[in-house]
N, C-alpha and C positions, 0 to 999 in steps of 0.2 A: 559489627552492624556495619554491612553489606548497603551496599548503597541503594540497589533495589530486593523491596518484598515483597515475596510470594501472595498478594493483598486478591481473595474473593472480587470488589466493586472497583478492579481494571479492568472491567466487565463492561462498564460503559463506554472504558477506551475503544478498547476491542469493535460496543461500536459505531463508532465515529470510521476507524479504520471500516469495515465492512459494509459503514453507508461512501462511505469514499471509491471502494469496486466497485457498492453499488449502481452509483454515478457514472462513472464510466462503463458498466454493460447499455445501462438503459442511454449515454451518449449527453448525458448532465455536465457539461464543461464546464460554467457556469457555480451547476452545485464539493463537484468533486472539485474546485479552485477553491473554494468559500472555503473547504478539509485543514487546504495546507495553509501553513504556517506563511507570511511574505516571504520566511529567509530560508524556506525549508531546501533541502537540502540531498538534494535525489540520484541516486548511486545502481547503473545500469550499464555491466556490458563493461567496463572499465570507462563510462563517461561518464562525466553527471553533469545535471543543471542547479545549478545555484537561488536559484529565490521563483516562487511562486510565477512571477512576472516571465523567465524565463522556461520552466516546465509549457504552462500555460500557450505561450507559443512558439514554442517546438515541437515537444517532444506529446504530448495529453495529448491530439487531435489523434495522433496516429493508434496512442495507446486505449484510447477511445475505440476508434475502429478495431481495433482490433478484441479487445470484448465483447463487442457488438456478435464477435459471430464465434468465439469459444463458453465453451463450458470449462465455469476454476471450480472445485472443490477439493477444501479444505482437509486437510491427509491429520492434520494437527497443529493443537495454537498450545503455543505458553506464554505466559504477564508475569509481567511483576512491574509494582508499585513502588513508589515511594511521595508520598506530597503531590505533586503537578509534575510531574514523567510517569509516565507508560510504555514501559517496555514491552513489544513482543513479536512472539519467534511464532512464523506461522508455515510448516507443507504443502504442496497444494501441487495438486495434479491434472492438465489441464487439457484439453481439447479444442480444438477448432480449423477448419479450414477460409481460410485467410489471403488472399494470394493468388487460388489456384490449386495450391498449400493443402493438403494433412498436414494437422502438427496435433502435438504428443505430446507433452513433454512434462517436468517434475521442478520441481522450482522452490530455491527459500527468499521469503522477505523478512525482516531484521528491519523493526520498522517503530518507531520511536516518537513520543504525543506526551504533548504537557499541553496542562491546563489553562490558556487563555481568555481572558476577562468570561467567565465560566465557561465556555466550551475547546473541546478534548480538537486539538488544529496538532498534525503529521510535521515531525519538526526536520525528521531526517527517518529513507529510507533505503529500501538498500537490498535491488530482487537477485536472482542470481539459478537459474535455469540450467538444465541439460533437456536435452531429447535423452525421449525411450531408449531399452534398448530390447 
């Protein structure tokens, strides 16, 4: 038996991940932070933030500023779930005009969520992107 099995009910976890991205887009820092586990590990561009507090005090404001200028389209989503854990992989296309620059990137996102006290929380996310050709 594999660690994760494909289960349709993982959509609750996907809803939580979607709510996180919606909070970024709307500028709701409190809601975005609420969807993260206190010990979340966020990997991006070779950097690591090791807690909700570290992310909220460092990179979250910039992620919100970018998300408010961006249009993010999910091209594909895959999910696996086992008990209280869900893994979600997404491929995205994002366009934005941010800090005076036109941006067009393709991204991948790997997220691990855990059901804690009845709510799905992000315990790990890894973002990677490349410029469009």
